[in-house]
PAPARO-733984 format. One record per residue (C-alpha): x, y, z; residue in three letters; residue number from 1. Coordinates in steps of 0.2 Angstrom, whole numbers, plus 5000, padded with zeros to 4 digits. Example, Ala and Ser with C-alpha at 12.3 -4.5 7.8 and 13.67 -1.06 7.14 Angstrom:
BEGIN
  east  north    up  code  pos
  5062   4978  5039   ALA    1
  5068   4995  5036   SER    2
end
This chain:
BEGIN
  east  north    up  code  pos
  5100   4481  4671   MET    1
  5088   4482  4683   ASP    2
  5092   4471  4696   LEU    3
  5079   4476  4711   VAL    4
  5070   4464  4717   GLY    5
  5083   4450  4712   HIS    6
  5090   4437  4721   GLY    7
  5109   4433  4723   ILE    8
  5115   4420  4730   GLN    9
  5132   4423  4739   LEU   10
  5143   4411  4749   ASP   11
  5135   4413  4765   LYS   12
  5117   4422  4761   HIS   13
  5105   4425  4749   GLU   14
  5103   4445  4745   TRP   15
  5088   4451  4741   HIS   16
  5092   4468  4732   VAL   17
  5085   4484  4734   GLY   18
  5086   4501  4728   GLU   19
  5103   4509  4720   ALA   20
  5112   4519  4732   LEU   21
  5127   4523  4718   ALA   22
  5133   4521  4701   GLU   23
  5151   4524  4694   GLY   24
  5168   4519  4697   GLY   25
  5170   4500  4695   PHE   26
  5152   4496  4698   GLY   27
  5136   4498  4706   SER   28
  5131   4499  4724   VAL   29
  5112   4491  4730   HIS   30
  5104   4490  4747   LEU   31
  5101   4473  4751   ALA   32
  5093   4461  4765   THR   33
  5100   4445  4767   ALA   34
  5087   4430  4770   ASP   35
  5092   4432  4788   ASP   36
  5086   4449  4788   SER   37
  5105   4457  4788   LEU   38
  5102   4473  4780   VAL   39
  5119   4478  4770   GLY   40
  5122   4484  4755   VAL   41
  5131   4475  4740   VAL   42
  5143   4481  4726   LYS   43
  5142   4471  4708   LEU   44
  5159   4474  4699   ILE   45
  5157   4468  4682   PRO   46
  5171   4455  4677   LYS   47
  5186   4460  4666   GLU   48
  5197   4450  4656   THR   49
  5216   4447  4667   GLY   50
  5207   4453  4685   ALA   51
  5205   4438  4696   GLU   52
  5195   4436  4710   ARG   53
  5208   4435  4722   GLU   54
  5214   4454  4717   LEU   55
  5196   4459  4723   LEU   56
  5192   4451  4739   PHE   57
  5205   4456  4750   GLU   58
  5207   4447  4767   ASP   59
  5207   4459  4778   LEU   60
  5200   4455  4795   LYS   61
  5204   4462  4810   GLY   62
  5211   4478  4802   ALA   63
  5204   4492  4812   PRO   64
  5193   4505  4802   ASN   65
  5191   4496  4787   VAL   66
  5173   4492  4781   VAL   67
  5172   4472  4782   PRO   68
  5167   4459  4767   ILE   69
  5153   4449  4775   ILE   70
  5149   4441  4760   ASP   71
  5155   4436  4743   SER   72
  5153   4427  4728   GLY   73
  5149   4430  4710   GLU   74
  5133   4431  4700   TRP   75
  5131   4430  4680   GLU   76
  5146   4442  4674   ASN   77
  5149   4451  4692   TYR   78
  5159   4449  4706   TRP   79
  5148   4454  4721   VAL   80
  5155   4459  4737   ILE   81
  5142   4462  4752   ALA   82
  5147   4475  4767   MET   83
  5136   4483  4780   PRO   84
  5126   4497  4776   LYS   85
  5135   4513  4782   ALA   86
  5127   4530  4790   GLU   87
  5137   4540  4776   LYS   88
  5150   4544  4766   SER   89
  5165   4557  4770   LEU   90
  5158   4565  4754   ARG   91
  5140   4566  4759   GLU   92
  5145   4573  4776   HIS   93
  5157   4588  4766   LEU   94
  5140   4593  4757   ALA   95
  5130   4591  4772   HIS   96
  5142   4603  4783   VAL   97
  5146   4616  4767   GLY   98
  5161   4607  4762   GLY   99
  5172   4612  4776   LEU  100
  5174   4604  4794   MET  101
  5182   4611  4809   SER  102
  5200   4606  4813   ALA  103
  5195   4594  4828   PRO  104
  5183   4587  4818   GLU  105
  5195   4584  4800   ALA  106
  5209   4578  4814   VAL  107
  5198   4564  4821   ALA  108
  5191   4559  4805   ALA  109
  5210   4558  4797   LEU  110
  5217   4547  4813   ALA  111
  5202   4535  4811   ASP  112
  5208   4530  4793   VAL  113
  5226   4533  4795   VAL  114
  5223   4520  4808   GLU  115
  5220   4507  4795   ALA  116
  5233   4512  4784   LEU  117
  5244   4508  4799   VAL  118
  5238   4491  4801   ALA  119
  5241   4486  4783   LEU  120
  5257   4495  4780   GLU  121
  5268   4484  4770   GLY  122
  5254   4472  4767   HIS  123
  5239   4480  4756   VAL  124
  5239   4497  4747   ILE  125
  5221   4505  4744   HIS  126
  5228   4515  4729   ARG  127
  5212   4526  4728   ASP  128
  5207   4535  4744   ILE  129
  5195   4547  4741   LYS  130
  5177   4554  4752   PRO  131
  5169   4543  4742   GLU  132
  5179   4527  4748   ASN  133
  5178   4534  4768   ILE  134
  5162   4529  4776   LEU  135
  5155   4533  4793   LEU  136
  5151   4515  4801   LEU  137
  5148   4512  4821   ASP  138
  5152   4530  4825   GLY  139
  5171   4528  4815   ARG  140
  5177   4532  4800   TRP  141
  5183   4517  4789   HIS  142
  5190   4514  4771   LEU  143
  5180   4504  4759   ALA  144
  5183   4496  4742   ASP  145
  5200   4489  4745   PHE  146
  5206   4478  4733   GLY  147
  5196   4488  4718   ILE  148
  5210   4499  4712   SER  149
  5222   4483  4713   LYS  150
  5206   4474  4702   TYR  151
  5206   4490  4690   ALA  152
  5225   4490  4688   GLU  153
  5225   4473  4683   ALA  154
  5211   4470  4670   THR  155
  5214   4472  4651   THR  156
  5198   4482  4647   ALA  157
  5207   4499  4638   PRO  158
  5195   4509  4648   ASP  159
  5200   4506  4665   THR  160
  5215   4515  4667   ARG  161
  5203   4530  4674   LYS  162
  5195   4519  4687   PHE  163
  5211   4514  4693   ALA  164
  5215   4530  4701   MET  165
  5205   4545  4704   SER  166
  5213   4563  4695   PRO  167
  5209   4574  4710   PRO  168
  5217   4563  4723   TYR  169
  5232   4553  4714   ALA  170
  5250   4554  4719   ALA  171
  5263   4559  4708   PRO  172
  5269   4542  4705   GLU  173
  5252   4534  4698   GLN  174
  5253   4547  4684   TRP  175
  5270   4542  4682   ARG  176
  5267   4522  4681   GLY  177
  5278   4521  4697   ASP  178
  5276   4508  4711   THR  179
  5262   4512  4721   ALA  180
  5267   4512  4741   THR  181
  5260   4517  4757   SER  182
  5264   4534  4754   ALA  183
  5253   4536  4737   THR  184
  5238   4532  4752   ASP  185
  5246   4545  4762   VAL  186
  5246   4558  4748   TYR  187
  5228   4555  4745   ALA  188
  5228   4556  4764   ILE  189
  5234   4573  4761   GLY  190
  5223   4579  4747   VAL  191
  5207   4573  4757   VAL  192
  5213   4583  4772   ALA  193
  5217   4599  4762   TYR  194
  5199   4597  4755   GLU  195
  5191   4595  4772   MET  196
  5202   4610  4783   LEU  197
  5199   4621  4767   SER  198
  5183   4618  4758   GLY  199
  5192   4616  4742   ARG  200
  5205   4604  4733   ARG  201
  5222   4608  4731   PRO  202
  5221   4604  4713   PHE  203
  5205   4608  4703   VAL  204
  5211   4600  4686   GLY  205
  5199   4602  4678   PRO  206
  5203   4590  4665   ALA  207
  5216   4573  4667   THR  208
  5230   4585  4658   PRO  209
  5227   4599  4671   GLU  210
  5227   4586  4685   PHE  211
  5244   4578  4680   ARG  212
  5253   4593  4677   VAL  213
  5245   4599  4693   GLN  214
  5252   4585  4704   HIS  215
  5270   4584  4697   LEU  216
  5272   4602  4697   GLU  217
  5261   4615  4707   VAL  218
  5263   4616  4725   ASP  219
  5246   4618  4731   PRO  220
  5240   4637  4740   ASP  221
  5244   4636  4759   PRO  222
  5226   4630  4768   ILE  223
  5227   4645  4780   GLY  224
  5214   4648  4796   SER  225
  5221   4630  4803   VAL  226
  5237   4627  4817   PRO  227
  5256   4629  4809   PRO  228
  5257   4610  4814   SER  229
  5242   4605  4806   LEU  230
  5244   4615  4791   GLU  231
  5263   4608  4788   SER  232
  5257   4589  4791   LEU  233
  5246   4592  4777   VAL  234
  5258   4600  4766   GLN  235
  5271   4584  4772   GLU  236
  5258   4572  4763   CYS  237
  5258   4582  4750   LEU  238
  5276   4581  4746   PHE  239
  5280   4577  4727   LYS  240
  5294   4563  4732   GLY  241
  5286   4547  4740   GLN  242
  5303   4545  4751   GLY  243
  5298   4562  4759   ALA  244
  5281   4559  4765   ARG  245
  5278   4554  4783   PRO  246
  5276   4536  4788   ARG  247
  5257   4531  4791   PRO  248
  5263   4527  4809   GLN  249
  5270   4546  4811   ASN  250
  5257   4553  4804   LEU  251
  5244   4543  4815   LEU  252
  5255   4549  4831   GLU  253
  5255   4568  4825   ARG  254
  5236   4566  4823   LEU  255
  5233   4557  4839   ARG  256
  5241   4573  4848   LYS  257
  5226   4584  4842   GLY  258
  5227   4600  4840   ILE  259
  5233   4609  4857   ASP  260
  5234   4626  4863   SER  261
  5255   4628  4862   PRO  262
  5264   4641  4872   SER  263
  5273   4657  4865   ARG  264
  5290   4647  4862   ALA  265
  5283   4634  4855   ALA  266
  5272   4643  4843   ARG  267
  5286   4651  4836   ALA  268
  5294   4636  4835   LEU  269
  5280   4630  4824   ARG  270
  5278   4643  4813   GLU  271
  5299   4641  4810   ALA  272
  5295   4624  4807   ASN  273
  5282   4628  4794   MET  274
  5293   4639  4786   VAL  275
  5304   4622  4783   ALA  276
  5291   4612  4778   VAL  277
  5287   4624  4764   ARG  278
  5303   4625  4759   THR  279
  5306   4607  4757   ARG  280
  5290   4607  4747   ALA  281
  5296   4618  4735   GLU  282
  5312   4608  4731   GLU  283
  5302   4593  4730   GLU  284
  5291   4602  4718   ARG  285
  5305   4607  4709   GLN  286
  5314   4590  4705   LYS  287
  5296   4583  4702   SER  288
  5295   4595  4687   ALA  289
  5313   4593  4682   VAL  290
  5310   4574  4680   ARG  291
  5292   4577  4671   SER  292
  5303   4588  4660   ALA  293
  5316   4575  4657   GLN  294
  5301   4563  4653   GLU  295
  5293   4574  4640   ARG  296
  5309   4576  4633   ARG  297
  5312   4558  4631   ALA  298
  5293   4555  4626   GLU  299
  5295   4568  4612   LEU  300
  5314   4559  4607   TRP  301
  5305   4541  4606   ASN  302
  5294   4551  4592   ALA  303
  5306   4559  4583   ALA  304
  5316   4543  4581   ASP  305
  5300   4535  4573   HIS  306
  5296   4548  4563   GLY  307
  5314   4550  4557   PHE  308
  5317   4534  4554   ALA  309
  5298   4530  4544   ASN  310
  5304   4545  4532   VAL  311
  5320   4539  4528   VAL  312
  5315   4522  4524   ARG  313
  5302   4528  4512   GLN  314
  5316   4541  4505   LEU  315
  5328   4525  4503   ARG  316
  5315   4510  4496   ASP  317
  5310   4523  4484   GLN  318
  5328   4527  4478   VAL  319
  5334   4509  4479   LEU  320
  5317   4506  4467   GLU  321
  5321   4516  4454   ASN  322
  5339   4519  4454   ALA  323
  5345   4501  4460   PRO  324
  5362   4504  4454   ALA  325
  5364   4518  4468   SER  326
  5378   4515  4479   ASN  327
  5370   4515  4496   LEU  328
  5380   4515  4513   ASP  329
  5368   4516  4531   THR  330
  5383   4514  4542   VAL  331
  5391   4528  4541   GLN  332
  5371   4539  4541   ALA  333
  5356   4533  4539   PRO  334
  5356   4536  4521   LEU  335
  5369   4540  4509   THR  336
  5366   4536  4489   CYS  337
  5379   4538  4477   GLY  338
  5375   4539  4458   LEU  339
  5387   4546  4445   ASN  340
  5397   4557  4456   GLY  341
  5381   4565  4463   ALA  342
  5376   4560  4481   SER  343
  5360   4561  4494   LEU  344
  5364   4562  4511   THR  345
  5353   4561  4526   VAL  346
  5363   4562  4542   VAL  347
  5360   4555  4560   TYR  348
  5348   4567  4571   PRO  349
  5354   4575  4585   LYS  350
  5344   4578  4603   SER  351
  5343   4594  4612   LEU  352
  5343   4592  4632   GLY  353
  5331   4602  4641   ILE  354
  5344   4613  4647   ASP  355
  5351   4617  4631   ASP  356
  5356   4635  4628   ASP  357
  5351   4633  4609   ASN  358
  5332   4631  4616   LEU  359
  5334   4648  4622   ASN  360
  5338   4657  4604   GLU  361
  5323   4651  4596   LEU  362
  5302   4656  4595   PRO  363
  5297   4638  4598   PHE  364
  5305   4622  4606   ALA  365
  5315   4610  4596   VAL  366
  5318   4591  4601   ALA  367
  5328   4584  4587   GLN  368
  5337   4591  4571   TYR  369
  5344   4583  4557   ALA  370
  5351   4588  4540   ALA  371
  5347   4582  4521   ILE  372
  5357   4588  4506   GLY  373
  5361   4584  4488   VAL  374
  5379   4585  4479   ALA  375
  5383   4588  4464   ALA  376
  5399   4584  4454   PRO  377
  5410   4601  4451   ARG  378
  5407   4610  4436   ASN  379
  5410   4626  4429   GLY  380
  5398   4637  4439   SER  381
  5403   4631  4455   GLY  382
  5389   4626  4462   TYR  383
  5388   4611  4473   GLU  384
  5373   4607  4478   GLY  385
  5360   4613  4493   ARG  386
  5356   4606  4512   SER  387
  5339   4609  4521   HIS  388
  5337   4606  4540   SER  389
  5326   4595  4548   LEU  390
  5321   4600  4564   TRP  391
  5307   4590  4575   PHE  392
  5300   4604  4584   CYS  393
  5283   4613  4589   ASP  394
  5285   4625  4574   ALA  395
  5266   4629  4571   GLN  396
  5256   4626  4585   GLU  397
  5264   4626  4603   PRO  398
  5266   4608  4611   GLY  399
  5264   4600  4594   VAL  400
  5279   4593  4587   PHE  401
  5283   4586  4569   ARG  402
  5297   4584  4557   TRP  403
  5299   4600  4549   TYR  404
  5309   4604  4532   GLU  405
  5319   4622  4529   THR  406
  5331   4628  4522   ALA  407
  5341   4644  4525   PHE  408
  5350   4657  4513   MET  409
  5362   4673  4514   THR  410
  5351   4689  4511   THR  411
  5357   4696  4492   PRO  412
  5369   4711  4492   GLY  413
  5375   4708  4511   LEU  414
  5392   4705  4514   VAL  415
  5396   4687  4520   ARG  416
  5410   4681  4529   VAL  417
  5415   4665  4516   SER  418
  5407   4662  4498   PRO  419
  5393   4649  4501   ARG  420
  5394   4635  4485   ARG  421
  5378   4626  4491   ALA  422
  5362   4637  4493   GLU  423
  5349   4636  4501   PRO  424
  5359   4626  4514   PHE  425
  5355   4621  4532   HIS  426
  5357   4625  4550   LEU  427
  5357   4619  4566   ASP  428
  5344   4625  4581   PRO  429
  5355   4640  4588   GLY  430
  5359   4657  4588   ARG  431
  5361   4658  4566   ASP  432
  5345   4652  4566   ALA  433
  5336   4661  4577   SER  434
  5342   4677  4569   LEU  435
  5338   4670  4554   ALA  436
  5318   4667  4560   LEU  437
  5318   4685  4567   ARG  438
  5307   4698  4556   ARG  439
  5321   4711  4554   GLY  440
  5334   4710  4538   VAL  441
  5347   4701  4545   GLU  442
  5362   4691  4533   VAL  443
  5354   4677  4536   LEU  444
  5337   4673  4530   GLN  445
  5324   4659  4529   VAL  446
  5323   4650  4512   ALA  447
  5310   4638  4512   TRP  448
  5295   4639  4522   PRO  449
  5293   4626  4537   PHE  450
  5286   4613  4529   THR  451
  5280   4595  4538   PRO  452
  5286   4580  4532   ILE  453
  5278   4565  4543   ASP  454
  5261   4560  4547   GLN  455
  5253   4558  4529   GLY  456
  5267   4572  4523   GLN  457
  5280   4560  4516   GLU  458
  5276   4558  4500   LEU  459
  5279   4575  4493   ASP  460
  5296   4576  4502   PHE  461
  5302   4561  4494   VAL  462
  5299   4565  4478   GLU  463
  5306   4583  4480   ARG  464
  5324   4574  4486   TRP  465
  5323   4560  4473   MET  466
  5320   4575  4458   GLY  467
  5335   4583  4466   TRP  468
  5347   4567  4467   PHE  469
  5341   4563  4450   ALA  470
  5347   4581  4442   ASP  471
  5361   4581  4452   ALA  472
  5366   4563  4445   ALA  473
  5361   4570  4425   LYS  474
  5372   4585  4428   GLY  475
  5358   4596  4428   GLU  476
  5357   4602  4446   LEU  477
  5355   4621  4446   ARG  478
  5355   4635  4459   PRO  479
  5336   4640  4463   PRO  480
  5331   4653  4452   ARG  481
  5322   4663  4467   ASN  482
  5327   4666  4484   MET  483
  5318   4661  4495   PRO  484
  5310   4647  4483   GLU  485
  5295   4648  4491   GLY  486
  5285   4662  4505   ASN  487
  5291   4658  4520   PRO  488
  5281   4670  4529   SER  489
  5270   4664  4543   GLY  490
  5276   4646  4543   SER  491
  5284   4646  4560   TRP  492
  5275   4654  4576   ARG  493
  5285   4668  4583   VAL  494
  5283   4661  4602   GLY  495
  5273   4660  4615   ASP  496
end
């Protein structure tokens, strides 16, 4: 919609809309002139379901170095905010100076912005500090767009999460969905400071998944070419843990001290302090990385639980529909069915911890494992049935987890410790399974190719085990004619 030339009546003035200055974020910004010739800018924010006007129009009168709202209201399907016209944004300034500011200039600009955070700590959190939201007004750098991020987080529109934070500047707690605090804004100040002093961002993405990992698990490279006291201050702002970052007041006091020429002893002590800060940063990074791994593991366990329950439910329903005389037990196991002396059993899945030694034995990652088996009544041949392994793992593509079915066998002709009356058989993930997955000749071999059984592959799995259960119940279950039953070669990856 072309807004140039439109008149917008707000609470105090009618504003005549001029050229567009910026698009994106959570609205468009236009040059505008009020009916009393006051020149400013108007920002039009589309109304979204779930967000209220009060979230957007933060009352920050008297707060230093915050771009004031001089008029507000609504027009058609927009909330509208009028603000004074700034000279430029920090982003525009960085582009003008080639992306790099001198340490004294950067410190002065940062002090202006942090002064606003000090005044607002405990009351308002910005959540989206970045060079585009830092504006030069009356010779001082001001924060703009308070309320925009909170408004974005409150809306139920499906695409607004990307507006609620800017990936290059978002703190670890924002990526985790934890509560934002003033420390969240301090982190963003650290990213902005790093960019001002080094000419580059501490984390370069380029896409959202990469940014997430970098903010949660990676420490930025040293800035270099700045005084150690300033380097350590920026690194402290970028600590992964909220509680480890300096408070806004502490940050402001240290910035206001400026950059001096320290004595030899002071310089040596500051260098020692820099070592301590880097050590603390590495500790925070390690803690954050462990937490991220734990969260990823929990997400995998949740997905595994849902997928496993779906597969078992389909198998159970089909067995009961076609053999209602089956004795069903879902107390001791997710599924145990008995018919004519034969049984079909699925055991409960177990989870592998992040530090579980078994993970180091396998060429891919396993999050959960279970087993399924059919047992036949004893007959003259001594064959008792078969069991297969069910592993929730990334056997075929790194990082892509699914439930896979596989099974193992004893290599014909090789001595084994004790005879097995059930083949193929299941193994839990561990040393025996890892030996079977090796390329050389081992006592244990893979007898069934890694076969997906979820995400649309449930029918084949259900049919297969119903068939074996039926054979066992009729006394017709026989050992496989050939082992392995299918060519397992290439059905799992050998590792990263």
